[in-house]
N, C-alpha and C positions, 0 to 999 in steps of 0.2 A: 743759640740757648742762654748764653749769660746776660745777654743786650735786656731781655725781658722778664718780666714772674714766670717761673714755670706754674698755672693755676695745676695740683694735684690734687686727688680722691688719697684717706688712706684712711682704710676700715680696718679694724683691727679693735678686738676687745678684751687685749691689755694693755692699757695705759703706760706700762713699762717698755713696752714694742713703740708703740705709738712714741714714745721720746726717743727711744733711740732711733727712729726716722729720722725725727727733727733734726738731732745733733747731727748724722752722717749729711745732710741736706743741710746743715752750718757750717759742717769744718769742709766739706768740701767745695761749697764757697757758693751754692746754686742758690738764686735768689729765686723764692717759692710762697705764692699764696695755696695754702695749705686748710684742705676740708677734710674736717673728723670723725669716725660715723663708729658707733661700737657693737655693732652685729652686720648681718647678713641682709636684712630686710630693709634696713638705712642706707646699706651701701648702695643695693639694687636699687633704689627709689633715686637716691642721688644718681647715677647713672642714668636713670635713662630720664631724668628731668637740667640736669644742668651738662655744660659743656668742660668737659677734663682736656688736657695738655697727655695724662698719662695715668691709670690710679695703680697706689700698690696697695692687695687684699692680703688676708691672713688666711692660708688653706681651714683653721681650723675656728666656728663661729659658732655662737647662738643663733638658734634661729634658721637658718641658712649657713650653712657651710660655704668658703670662699666656690669652692666648684659647680655648686647647684647655683650662687649668683652666677659662674661666667658663665652658664650654658645658657641659664633667661634673657641676660643680654644677647647678647650672641644670638640669637632667637630672633631678637626683639630687633635685629639689628645697630647693634649699637656699636660702633667703631673706634670706641676709644680704646687704645693700648692698656691691655689690662699684666701688670705682673704681680704674679702669686710668693708672697713669702712662705714660708714651709718650714715649720718646727724641727724637722729632720731632713735629708737628701735621700727621701725614696725614689731610686729608677721607677717604680710602676704607679706611684702619684705625677711623678711628673709626663710621663706617658699621656697619662690620663689630662693633665691641665692642657698637655699642647694638642692634647686630638681635639679637645673643649673648644678652645680658643685662645688658648693662652699667649699673649705676645714671648712671654719670657715664665722663669721662674727663680728663684734666689731662697737660699736657706737662711732661716735669721743667724744662725751660726758663724756662717760667713758675712757678715752686714757692713761694710765698712764703707768708709767715705767715699774711697777714691772707687771702688767696687760697683756701688751706689750708684756713683757719678757714672762711669764706663757704661752702666745698663739702663741708666736711664740716657744717656746720648744715642746707643746705638738704637732704644726702639722710638723713640723721637725722630731715628732719623730714615729709620725701613718705616715707619707711618706716615711719613713727607713723600717716600717714593712708591709706596701701596699708592696714597691721595694722587698725585701722578700718574701710576699706571691708570686707575679708575679716570682720570679724565681725559688720557690718550683712548681709553680705549670708547666713550663715550664717540671720539669721530670715525673710528674705524668703521668700514662697510661692513661688518663679521658683528654677530655676539658674542660676545667677552664676558665670560663668568667666571668667579672662582669661588672653590668651596677648600670648608677646613679638611685636616688629614684623615677625617671618618667618611669622609663622601657629602655631609651637609653642604649644600650650596647656599653661600653668605651673602654672594655679591651676583648680580647679572646687571648687564651695561643695560643704559634704556630703551636702546636698540630692540634688547629680546621684547621688554618687558612690551612697546608699541605693537612689532610685527606679530607676537606670537602672541599677544592675549594674556598674556601673565599678568596676575593682578600683581600692581606696583607694590614694591618691597617687601613680597614674599617671594624668594628665589622658590620653596619648599614643595612650591605647585608647579614648576616644571616639567613632573613628567604628564600630566596631563595637557600640555602644547605637543604629546610622540603620540605619533599613530599607534591606532590599536595594535594593529600585525606587528609592527614595528619594536614595539615597548619590550618587548621580553628580550630580545637581540641585542638591544641597547645596554638594558641590565645588566646580564650574562656576561657581556664584553665590557661593561664601567666595575662588576663586583670583582669581576677577575686583574683589576689594576689595582683597586685599592688592596685585596692581597698581596700581589707583585711588587709592584709599588713602578710599574712599568707603564709605558705613556699607553694611549690608546686611540685608537682610530674607529670609526662607525659609520654606515649611511645611513639616516633614519628620514620621513616623512615628518615635515614639523609644520602645526597647523598656523597657517598666517592670517592674520585678523579681518582680512577681506571674504574668507570663506573660503580659502581652499587650501591645499595639503602641499608644501612645496619639499623636496629634495635637500638637506643638508651634510654637509659633512663635519662631526663632530670630531674635535679632537678634544684631546685633556693632555697634559706635560704636570710634572712632579716637583716640587719646590724642597730642595732638602739639605738639611739640614749636614753640620762638619764629621756628625755618625750615622750618615746615610737614611737619616728619619723624616719620612715625609711630613712636614711642615705646613706646607700648603696647595695645591691642585690649580691651576690655569688650563683655561678651556677657552676654546673658539667654536662658536657653529658658521660654516661658510655655507654659500648657498650657491647649490650647484644641480639646482633645478632643470635651468634653462642646457646647459651642456650635458647632463644625462638625459634630458627629453629629444634633445638634437641624437645623439648615439643610440638613444631607440626608436629613433626614425631611420636612421642609417640602416640599421638593424634589420625591421621590418621590411623598408624599400630590399634588403636580399636578400629577404626570408619571403616580401613576393613575385621577384625574379626565379628565386629559385622551382619557387613551387606554382609558377607561370612555363616554366622551362619544365616540364612536366606535364600541362594539360596538356592533355588531347583533345578535345572537346569545348566547342564553342561554351556550353553549359555547364562541365568544371571550370572555365576561365572565367565567365561573370561568376560565379558562385565565389570566386578566390577574388577580384577585384571586389564583392561587393562585402566577404567577412574580412580580406583585409584594410580595407578603405577604413569602414566602422571602427573597428579595433585600435588602427592607430590611429584617427583622428579622437578619439573618445566620444562618440556620438550615439546618441540614444537609438538611430537607425537608421535604415537607407535603402535603395534600392536600382538597378541597373533598367536602363530602357532600351531598346535597340530600334532602329529603324526599321519600318515595313520594309517587302521588295520595291511598292512602287514608291516609296520616300516620302508618303501623305500624312502618315501615321507614325507614333511612337506605341511599340509594343512593350509592356512591360514580360522583362526577361528573367527578374528574381526581384525578392524583398525579404528582411529582414523578419524574423516569425511577429515579432510583436507588432506592426503595421499590417500584417496581410492581410487579414481581414475592413482596411479601409483602401486599400487598393483592390478589392474588387471592381470597383466603377470607373476602375482607369486604366483596365489595361489596355485599353485601346484610343491612343491621344492622337486630332488632330493637331496639328505640325503647327498650323494656327491659331491656338487656344493659346488662352494669355493664361501663362505657368512660366514659374521660373524653368522647367526641364526642356520647353517647347522655346524658351527665349535663346539659354546657353544652343542647347542643338545651331534654330536656325543663326544669332550671329556668330559661333562655333568661337565664343569665350567662354570665361570662369561668371557665373552671377550665384551671390552671395544675397544674405541680407540678414541682417542683426539681432531682433527682435520681429515680434509679433505688430506694433504697430508697423513697422516697415513693410512688415511683410502682405497685411493686408490692405496698404496703402497701393501696394505699387502691381497683386495681384487681388481683385474686389472679390476676383471668383471664390474663392478660397475663405474670405473670408467668412462666407455663414457656417464652412466646415469646423467642427468640431474637432482640430486638429493636435494630436498630444505634444506637437514640437513646435518651439517657436524661431528659431535660426534654423538656417540651410544653408550648404555651398551644393553646387551642380556644377562638374566638371566634365567638357565633351568627352567623349574620346573618337582623336580622329587618325583615319587609317590612312593610307599611301593613296586612297582613290575620295577620300572625303570622311566629313564625320560621320562613324557610324552609331551614336546613342550617345550616351552618358551616364555616370556616375554622378546618386542621387544623396549626402549625408544629414543627416537631421540631425540638432539637439534639443534637448529639452523646455533649455533657459534661452535668456539672449547668452551669444556668442560674438565675436568678433576673429576670423582667422588672421593668423599671426605671418609674416611674410613665410618662417620659414614653414606652416603646416599649409599655404598653400603651393611651395614650391614641391612638397610631398605629395600631394596631391597632386598638380600637372604632370611631375615623374610615373606616380602610377597610374592616373588616362594615360598617356604615352607607353607606356607599358604594357597594358593591357586592351588597347586597341592593337600593336605589333599584334598580341598575343591572340587575339582572335580573330586576325587576316591569318593568321598561322593556321588554328584550327579550324576556323572553315575549310581552307586550303585542303587541310587534311582529312578533313569528313567530305569534302565531295569526291575528292580520289578514294575512299575508304570505301563509298558507299557507289560507286562507278566499277570499282574491283568484285564490289561484292556481289553487283549487278553480271559482271560477266562471268563469277562463278555461278553464279545462283543458275544461269542461262545454261551453262555446263551438266552443273549438276540434273539438271531438268531434263537435258538428253540423256545422261546417260539412264534417269529414273527409266523413261518411258521406254528405253533398249530393255531394262530387265524387269519392267511391269510387267509383262505376259509372264517369265518364265518363274514370277514372282507370285502372281495368283492361281496359274499351273499347279506348283508347288504347294500353295493353301487348300486348297480344291482337293488333291490329293491327300493331303496330311487331314483335311479335316473329314474326309469317307474315312479314312481307315480310324482316326478315332471315335468315330461317329457307332463303327462296328464295333471297335473294339467294345467302346462304352456298354453297349446294346449287348453284346455277351455276358458281360462279367454282369449286368444287371437283370440276367435274363429272359430281359422284353426279346421279343420275334414283333418283327413290323411283316405288312403287310398291305398289297396295293391292288385294287378291285376294278378292273375294268366293267362298268354297267354296259355299254354298248354290247361285248363281246360276252360279258357273263367269264372273262377268263381271270384267272386268280394266281397270282404270285404274293411266295413268302420266303424269308430265309429259313437257314435252317435252324437258329430256336426255336421257330412255331412248331420245326420238328420233335422236337426235345418236349415243350411244354404240352401238345397232340401226344405222345408217347409213340409218335413214330418213327421208323427208319430214316437216316438224312436217306435225299430225293425228292422227285417228283411226283410224290404220292400225291397231293392234291391239287390240282391241277381249277377245278370250278368253285363257286357258291356251295351246290348241293354236296357237293362231295367233303366239305367246312361241317355244313350241318349233319351232315349222315354222324358226326365224331362228339354232338353233342349229347347230354344227357338226355334222353325221351321227355322229361317230365318239363323239362326248358328249351325245347327245339321247338316249340309253337312259336315259341314268344320272340326269340329270336331271328326267325326266318318271317316276321311279320314287322321286326323292326329293319332285317334288310330290307322288305318291300315297300318300307315307307322311305328310305333311302336313296334305290332307285326309281320310287315313282316321283317325288318330292323335293330332294335331295336334301333329305334331314341328315342330319349327324348323328352316327351312332352311338350307343355311350350302355354298357350293361353285364351284369356279373352275372354269368351260369357257366352250368358245370358240363363236365367233358369222363367219359369212360374210354379209358385206354385200351389197347388190345389185350392187355393183363386182365382186365377187371376192376383194376380201381380207378376210385372217385378222384378228378382235381378240381377245385375252381379259377376260375381263369374270369381275368377284370378285359374289358376290354372297348377298344375305343376310336373310331375312326371321325374322320373329315374327309364330306362330300364337296365336290369341285362341278362345277358347274360352268354351262359357256355363255354366250352373250344374250339366248335366248330363257338362261334360267334351265335349261336340260342337264338331264345331269350328264359328265362324264366319269369321270371313278371316283375312290376312296381309297384312301391310304391312311392307312392304321395301326396301332399296335395291340399288343395281349402281353399281358402277365400273371403271373404265376401268385394265384392269393392264397391258398391251400390252409397255410401256416396262422393269417390274418383270420379266417375262417373257424377254423378249433380256435382258438383263443379267444374269439367271440363268443360260442359257445358254451364254452367253461365259463367265460366272464359270467355268462347270464343264470347257470349252473349255479356258478355262488351267491349273485343274487337272488336266485330263489330260492336259497339254502336258508344268508341271512335274513329274507322274511320269513321263513316258517322258524327258525328262530326267536323272531321278533314276535312270532303269535302267542307263541310260548308264555316267552316272559310275560308280555302284555295279558295276556290269558289266564294262565295256569299261576303267574306269579302275584300277579297284586291281589288277585282274591282271597289267597289265605291272608296275605300284609291285611289284607282289611279287618278282616275276621280280628286276628291277632289285635289290631288295635282298638279296634271295636271292645273285646273280650279284658286287655287290658283297661280299658275306662269304666270299664260300669265295674270291676274289682276296685278299682282306685275309687270309685264314688262312693263305698260301701262306707259303713263306719266300724270304730272297732281297730285296723287297720294297726301297727307300730311303725316306727318308721325307716326301719330297714321293708317289712312289706312294700311301703310307700316310695321307699326309693326303688327298690327293684320296678314294680309296677311302671314307674316313672321311665325306666330306662329301658322299656319294653317297646312305650308311646317313642320314647322317643327316637329309637333304634328302627323301628317298624315307617317311622317319619323320613328317616335318612334312608334307609333301602328303598321307600317309594320314590324318594329325588330319583335316587341311581337309576330306577326305574325309569323316571320318563328323560332324564338326562341320554339314556340307551337309547330311547325311542325315537328320539327327536335327532341323536345326533345319527339312526340310520334313513329317519324320515330325509334331514339331511342330505347323506351322502349320495342315496338312493334312489328317493322320492324325486330328485330335481329344486330341494330346498323344502322347508318346513312353510305351511300352510299357517295364510293366517284372514280370521274372520272382521274384516273395517263394522263399524257402524262408530254411531254420532257418542263422546263420550267428554270431560275434563279430564286431562290428565293429570291436571294439577292436585283435581282430589283424589283420582287412584296414588299419585306419590305420596298426599295428607295420609293415606290409609296403610299403605304400605311400611312407612317407615316408624307408626307409634305401632305398629305392629310389633317390628322389629325391634324397638325400641321398648314396650312391654316383654318380650320376650330374653332382654337383653339390659336389665335393672341398672346393672352395674357398667354399665357405657351413657354418654351423651352422646345423641345425632341428634341434628339438630337439622331444622328447612325454612327455605328463602322460594320465595315464589315470585316471579318477575312479568308484568305481562299477564296476558290470556295463553290458557290453556285449553282450550276448544279444540277440536280434531276430528278426525274418523281411523282410528286406529282398532285394536285387539287388545282388550283390557288385560283381560291374564294372560296373556303374550308380557305383555307392556310390562304389570306386576311381575314377569317373574325373570324377565331383565334387572330391574329396579332393585327386586333381592336378593339377585345373582351378585349386582356391583354393591349392595351396602355389604351384605352379609359377605365377602370379600375383605371388605376396608377395615368389616371389626377385627375379621380373622386374621390378619398382616399388619396390626396398629395394635400399638401401646395400649395398655388397659385405661389408664391416667390420661387419655388423652381425642378429642371431639371428635365423630365423621361429619362432614358436612353435607347437603344434599340441596341444589341449586337446579332451579326452574324455569328457562328463560325464554317468554315468550318472543317469536319475533315473528313478520311481517310472512307468511307462507310457510314456518318451520318454528319447530322448538328442542330446545335445547336444554339436557340433563347433563347435569355435571356432581360425581362425588368425589369429593377429594379425603384422603386421611393421611395422617402422619407417621407414616411407617419409612424403615429404613427402602432405601430408593432402587430399584430394582435394578439387578445387572445390565449393563450395559447390549451384551451379549442378544441375553435371556429377551429383549424388548421385540425384535422385528419376529417370535415365532411365539408370543405369550398368546393369539388366539386360535394358535392351532391344535386340534385336539391331544389329549393325554401328555397336556405341555402341563408343570409345578415348575414355582421356583423352588432354588434352597431353603429360605425361610415360608415357608406352608403352612409351618405350625404342623399340629398332630394331622391334619387333612381326614379329619374326620367325616361320612361322606360324599368324599369327593375323588372321585376317578381322571380327576383332570380335565371333565366338560367344561365345568360353569361357563368360560370364556370363549368357548369356541359358538356353546349353541346361543349366548347373550347377542354374537357376531350375527350369526344365521338368523337372528329373531331380528336384530335393527336392520337384515338387510331386507328383508320378507319386506319390511314397511317402507322399502324403499331408502335406507338412511345408510349412516355409516357411523359409524366409532374409532375415537382413536385413545390412545395415552401416551401420559408425561408421568415421568417421574425422576427427579433430583434429590441429591444430598440437599437436606436443611428446606428441600421446598415441600417434600411427603410427593403422592402417588396422585395423579388428576384422572380419571377416565370421563370423554367427554361422546354423549350422544346425541346426534343429531336428526331430526326425523320430522318429515313433511307431513305439515298435515292435513294432507289429503291424497288419494292413490295418485302419482304421474297416469300422466294421458297418456296410451299408445301411436306411435306415429300412425299418421291412414296409408292403410294400403293402396300400392300403385296398383292401376290398372294394368291389364297387359297389353 
């Protein structure tokens, strides 16, 4: 150190302190060339631009303090040893300086020639060792790196830059070279070592410049000072990818062996060979082909899902075809091609196919009796199998072929055993079939008798040739007779029929006996006690080959209760029609008189405001009553009359809609009702009824929407049909109410006061739309309001032609 002058940088804003450093160097006998600066900015510039053997830097300086200059210099990979001069021996400051990359520190109060000389010699010696270490690191096969105590890397050997793609001179980018799946684990272990000062070791994949990920063993060892503080970390990244992959192949081969030992069928063996081969060799896809029984074809046994659509035309391949798989089977050897050019040159027949892979390897499956088939693995890009991979493929094919032979033998044995067991079972079944059939017939007969008895159904058989009549005990009960053979001929049965129905029953029986017709009739019978009961009878006539009637079988059931209910329903309907007549004729006329009288009085002059309001309320009440009566009449007509009749005639629905909307807008001047017409509105409809439909929907929208919102009416004509839409911005209808909205007497909870309504408006509206052959739907969502949509065909639907007899 004394042979040549030391080039030193002294950075201190105090001239006295800089003078003290010069004197100490002079007294220590150290020849040196000093570059002196007075602030941190100048010190950083000097470190970046010039080369020094060492730098002595004050901790407190204007502009940038010594710690800030130190951090920026280390971040810029300045390797100059830096000794920090502090005004006080603060332990905390010393730790921060060492973490930031200071080589050492010295309190100004302890600055003596001897101490300064010793510190410089020690620093230069350490720097020389570090340079030797880094030179050695460049020639080692591993990546060598170092970091400051806080874990920030300040050095990576050139091998790391070249092989991992890290920007030269920027070791802080090293996390980008770690695989995303491994980085959290590596960082967690590294953070643990930084906290505890313990060595660390972890495996992870590191990016290689060639475009692959390779496994590395990452190790780090701390270098500590006499007080046990970490002053630097030394680490290595050793490539263990080949060893790891070899171990993985061994493990996979062991797994294949275990899986094949449990496979019992050829299909299971083929699937294991395929999935394990593709996974172990990291291939894009694969397939297994087996020789046909005649040895002339290769048949596709299985393929991975991503190429299954391409193998449909290759399910049977002639063995003499020019393909890699047939070549491997014919020659009993491994066949490979490394890229698309080699593939297309050797096998021109596949050049025109747009295959999703370039490279492939085909290994024959050879058993004890010869080649049985082949395993194919494909790669999406260029690929050449290593010797280890070829050895694995060979071992997999060898074990797979042996397992396939065992599975075929096992399957043949199972089939033979199954055939023997099936023959034995068939014999037992034949012996037991007769017993089962007899038991089944007996059980069915008992069930039928029980079902007929429980349902009150009586059965009979009438021999038309002999006129003999057989019936069961249920018929005795239906005819009110005591059990026994009291009825033996058809004449005996007809004698029990009510006199008014007897002739018709006899006529139908004669038709059955003469023409072979079937019998079906509802008739009355008179019991011995004089009571009359209704029966419904059906009979099936069976004929011979010449269509001559032989016999009839049938059944009777009691329908007395049904007939009574029908009579009661007719009486109720008649009563409702009478009530409707009273409502129609006896209530509407007085209401008309009341309205006309009120209108005449309202037209007089001299009425005060109270009298005018009273007459207006009378007119409004009579109108509401008239609408109520009309709704009730339409409801009864729909329920009892089979629907509301309509009288169609040529009309323009758009003109009708315009008139209805203008009338409702005039009666509700405080509301906004908008009409939009699209297309053509000409068709055949009942104008009065459609005016009622539109009036109900718009009136309903006005009633159930806020006063300050508008009601939109849209008429849209399309080919063959017209659509009416009425939309309002009221609250959404509850989902539980929507399915029953068009049922009678149904009103929502938010229906307002409901003046003039009994809940029939929407029901009658739907009946009127159905009478026109159309349909109506409703949609209601919060924030979107409620929309009723009516679909009306322009013409009445044409009825289908009546088929001829």
